C-alpha positions in Angstrom: -12.2 18.1 -5.0 -9.8 15.5 -3.8 -12.0 12.7 -5.3 -11.5 14.3 -8.6 -7.9 14.6 -8.1 -7.8 10.8 -7.4 -9.7 9.9 -10.4 -7.3 12.3 -12.3 -4.3 10.6 -11.0 -5.7 7.0 -12.2 -6.3 8.6 -15.7 -2.8 10.2 -15.7 -1.4 6.8 -14.7 -3.1 4.9 -17.4 -2.0 7.3 -20.0 1.6 7.0 -18.8 1.3 3.2 -19.0 0.3 3.4 -22.5 3.1 5.9 -23.5 5.9 3.8 -21.9 4.4 0.5 -23.4 4.2 2.1 -26.8 7.9 3.2 -26.6 8.9 -0.3 -25.7 7.0 -1.8 -28.3 8.4 0.4 -30.8 11.9 -0.4 -29.6 11.3 -4.0 -29.8 9.8 -3.6 -33.5 13.1 -1.6 -34.3 15.0 -4.6 -32.9 13.1 -7.1 -35.0 11.4 -9.0 -32.4 8.3 -8.6 -34.5 6.8 -6.7 -37.6 5.2 -3.5 -37.4 1.9 -4.6 -38.5 1.6 -7.0 -35.5 2.6 -4.9 -32.6 -0.7 -3.7 -31.3 -2.7 -6.6 -33.2 -0.6 -9.2 -31.1 0.1 -7.0 -27.9 -2.8 -4.7 -27.7 -5.1 -7.5 -26.2 -2.4 -8.6 -24.1 -2.1 -5.0 -22.6 -5.8 -4.8 -22.0 -5.9 -8.2 -20.3 -2.7 -7.0 -18.2 -4.4 -3.8 -17.4 -7.8 -5.6 -16.3 -6.2 -8.3 -14.0 -3.6 -5.9 -12.8 -6.0 -3.0 -11.6 -9.0 -5.3 -11.2 -7.1 -7.5 -8.4 -6.0 -4.5 -6.9 -9.2 -2.7 -6.7 -11.3 -5.6 -5.6 -8.8 -6.0 -2.7 -9.3 -2.4 -1.8 -13.0 -2.9 -2.0 -13.1 -5.6 0.3 -10.4 -4.2 2.5 -12.7 -3.6 5.5 -14.5 -6.7 5.6 -11.3 -8.7 5.2 -9.6 -6.8 8.1 -12.6 -7.4 10.3 -12.5 -11.0 9.4 -8.9 -11.7 9.8 -8.4 -9.8 13.0 -11.5 -10.5 14.7 -12.1 -6.7 15.1 -15.3 -5.6 16.7 -16.9 -2.3 15.7 -17.9 -0.1 18.5 -21.6 0.7 17.6 -22.4 2.1 20.9 -19.9 2.8 23.6 -20.0 0.2 26.3 -17.8 1.9 28.7 -15.8 5.2 29.3 -12.9 4.0 27.2 -14.8 3.1 24.2 -16.7 6.4 24.4 -13.1 8.3 24.5 -12.0 6.3 21.6 -15.0 7.2 19.5 -14.8 10.9 20.3 -11.2 11.2 19.9 -11.5 9.7 16.3 -14.4 11.9 15.5 -12.6 15.0 16.6 -9.5 14.0 14.5 -11.5 13.3 11.7 -13.1 16.5 11.8 -9.8 18.2 11.9 -8.5 16.3 9.0 -11.7 17.0 6.8 -13.1 13.5 6.3 -16.1 11.6 7.5 -15.6 9.8 10.8 -14.3 6.2 10.3 -15.5 3.0 11.9 -13.8 2.4 15.1 -13.0 -1.2 16.3 -10.9 -2.9 18.7 -9.2 -6.3 18.1 -8.0 -8.8 20.7 -4.3 -9.0 20.7 -1.5 -8.6 23.3 0.6 -6.6 20.7 0.8 -2.7 20.6 -0.6 -2.0 17.2 -3.2 -0.2 15.3 -4.5 -0.1 11.6 -6.7 1.8 9.3 -8.1 0.7 5.8 -11.0 1.2 3.6 -12.0 1.8 -0.1 -12.1 5.5 0.3 -11.3 8.5 2.6 -15.1 8.6 3.8 -15.4 4.9 4.1 -12.6 3.6 6.3 -12.0 1.6 9.5 -9.7 2.7 12.2 -8.8 -0.3 14.7 -6.7 -0.6 17.8 -5.3 -3.6 19.5 -6.7 -4.3 23.1 -3.1 -4.6 24.1 -2.4 -1.1 22.9 -5.4 0.0 24.9 -4.1 -1.5 28.1 -0.4 -0.7 27.8 0.0 2.8 26.5 -0.9 6.1 28.2 -3.8 7.9 26.6 -1.8 10.7 25.2 0.1 8.0 23.2 -3.2 6.3 22.1 -4.4 9.6 20.9 -1.1 10.0 18.8 -1.7 6.3 17.4 -5.3 7.3 16.3 -4.1 10.5 14.7 -1.4 8.5 12.6 -4.2 6.3 11.4 -6.6 9.0 10.9 -3.7 10.7 8.8 -3.6 7.6 6.5 -7.3 7.8 5.8 -7.1 11.5 5.2 -3.9 11.2 2.9 -5.7 8.5 0.9 -2.9 6.3 1.2 -5.1 2.9 0.7 -6.0 4.3 -2.7 -2.6 5.5 -3.6 -1.0 2.1 -2.7 -3.7 0.4 -5.0 -3.0 2.6 -8.0 0.8 1.8 -7.6 0.1 -1.8 -6.9 -2.4 -2.0 -10.1 0.3 -0.1 -12.3 3.0 -2.6 -11.3 0.7 -5.7 -11.5 0.0 -4.5 -15.1 3.8 -4.2 -16.0 4.5 -7.5 -14.3 1.7 -9.4 -16.3 2.5 -7.7 -19.5 6.3 -7.9 -19.6 6.6 -11.5 -18.4 4.5 -12.6 -21.1 6.6 -10.5 -23.7 9.8 -12.1 -22.1 8.2 -15.5 -22.4 7.2 -15.1 -26.2 10.7 -13.8 -26.8 12.3 -16.7 -25.0 10.0 -19.3 -26.7 10.5 -17.9 -30.0 14.3 -18.1 -29.7 14.3 -21.7 -28.5 11.9 -22.9 -31.3 12.9 -21.2 -34.3 10.8 -19.7 -37.1 9.6 -22.8 -38.5 7.8 -23.9 -35.3 6.3 -20.4 -34.7 2.8 -21.2 -35.8 2.5 -24.1 -33.5 1.6 -21.9 -30.4 3.4 -21.3 -27.4 5.8 -24.2 -26.1 7.3 -25.1 -22.8 9.9 -22.4 -23.1 7.3 -19.8 -23.1 5.5 -21.1 -19.7 8.9 -21.5 -18.0 10.3 -18.1 -19.1 6.8 -16.4 -18.3 6.7 -17.9 -14.7 10.4 -17.1 -13.9 9.8 -13.4 -15.3 6.8 -12.9 -13.2 8.7 -14.1 -10.1 11.6 -11.7 -10.9 9.5 -8.8 -11.7 7.1 -9.4 -9.0 9.9 -9.2 -6.5 11.2 -5.8 -8.0 7.6 -4.5 -8.1 7.6 -5.5 -4.3 10.6 -3.3 -3.6 8.7 -0.5 -5.2 5.7 -1.0 -3.2 7.5 -1.1 -0.1 9.5 2.0 -0.8 6.3 3.8 -1.2 4.8 2.4 2.0 7.7 3.6 4.0 7.3 7.2 2.6 3.7 7.2 3.6 4.6 6.1 7.2 6.5 9.4 7.6 3.9 11.4 6.2 1.3 9.6 8.7 3.7 10.3 11.6 3.7 14.1 10.9 0.0 14.0 10.5 -0.5 12.2 13.9 2.1 14.8 15.4 -0.2 17.7 13.9 -3.3 16.2 15.4 -2.1 15.3 18.8 1.3 16.9 19.4 4.9 15.9 18.4 5.8 14.9 21.8 3.0 12.6 22.0 3.6 11.1 18.7 7.3 10.6 19.6 6.4 9.0 22.9 4.0 6.8 21.0 6.6 5.5 18.6 9.1 5.0 21.4 6.6 2.7 23.3 6.0 1.0 19.8 9.8 0.6 19.4 10.0 -1.3 22.7 7.4 -3.9 21.7 7.7 -7.2 19.5 7.2 -6.7 15.8 3.9 -6.8 14.2 1.6 -9.9 14.6 -1.2 -8.6 12.2 -2.3 -10.9 9.4 -0.5 -10.3 5.9 -3.8 -8.8 4.5 -3.5 -5.8 6.8 0.2 -5.8 7.9 1.2 -2.9 5.8 -1.4 -0.7 7.3 -0.6 -1.3 10.9 1.4 1.6 12.6 4.1 -1.1 14.0 5.4 -3.0 11.1 7.6 -6.1 10.7 11.3 -5.9 11.5 14.1 -6.9 9.2 17.7 -6.5 8.3 19.8 -6.7 5.2 18.3 -7.0 1.9 14.9 -8.1 3.4 14.8 -4.4 4.9 14.1 -3.3 1.2 10.7 -5.3 1.6 9.7 -3.6 4.8 6.5 -1.7 4.7 7.4 0.4 7.7 10.8 2.4 8.3 12.7 1.6 11.6 11.1 3.3 14.6 14.3 4.9 15.3 14.4 6.7 11.9 10.7 7.8 12.2 11.5 9.3 15.7 14.5 11.2 14.1 12.4 12.5 11.2 9.9 13.9 13.5 12.6 15.5 15.8 14.1 17.0 12.6 10.8 18.3 11.2 10.0 19.9 14.8 13.4 21.5 15.0 12.9 23.0 11.6 9.5 24.2 12.8 10.9 26.0 15.8 13.8 27.5 13.6 11.4 29.1 11.4 8.7 29.8 14.0 
């Protein structure tokens, strides 16, 4: 049922894109940017190309996410537990996955001193949960259990697919509108007499500049959605391991240095990069203090209505 909802979301998203772009093209037509007959003739293929590259790139990244994560972090999947700790990890993830209603993810450990863990994978039932060796050494088991619950919640919530859909939509808009802007600028610079000679330098400069600006704006949106999903995963971790354990784990993470995960999986780590000012808008994770406060408030609300 949830898979059907995901495909439904993809269809609705694409229909929404077409609807919005149709409005934009109609407005541009009324403004005299181009004639009515050439709207879809000129920009229809561009829209298709933008969607193919926008969603194609995002879904290719999703499809190879597990392999890429293992390769970039050196994570070793636990096939058969070699000691009691590995057996505990496997059993804890298996139990939490059963509670969350998903197939047990692969469980891996990667060698790093930092306190961190991440989850990735193309689907809810084909995922990877990995923890750092530093986290296992320096955290209590109740805290590790909370971290695992947080990551299992990411998988159960379908966060990887959701972010991929959002990224695909934004990629499509960036590719499409940057080329429209490039065409408008090029046309204004060259005049009507030179329109038949093809795009000039103005087109390419304006397109590149527009891609940079729109790409930054798109990154703000992706980061905002990413921060929202962290709050949700924290609540999921609290449900699977206990609110007190989740808060204790976050406090421990807050005393640690910021994430050292490779860029390809950094957004999926439980401990994210820290930044202030305008750069904070590009953070994939909210500040630890705000995450703890959100859990405490939700715990207080639950006790009030219990």
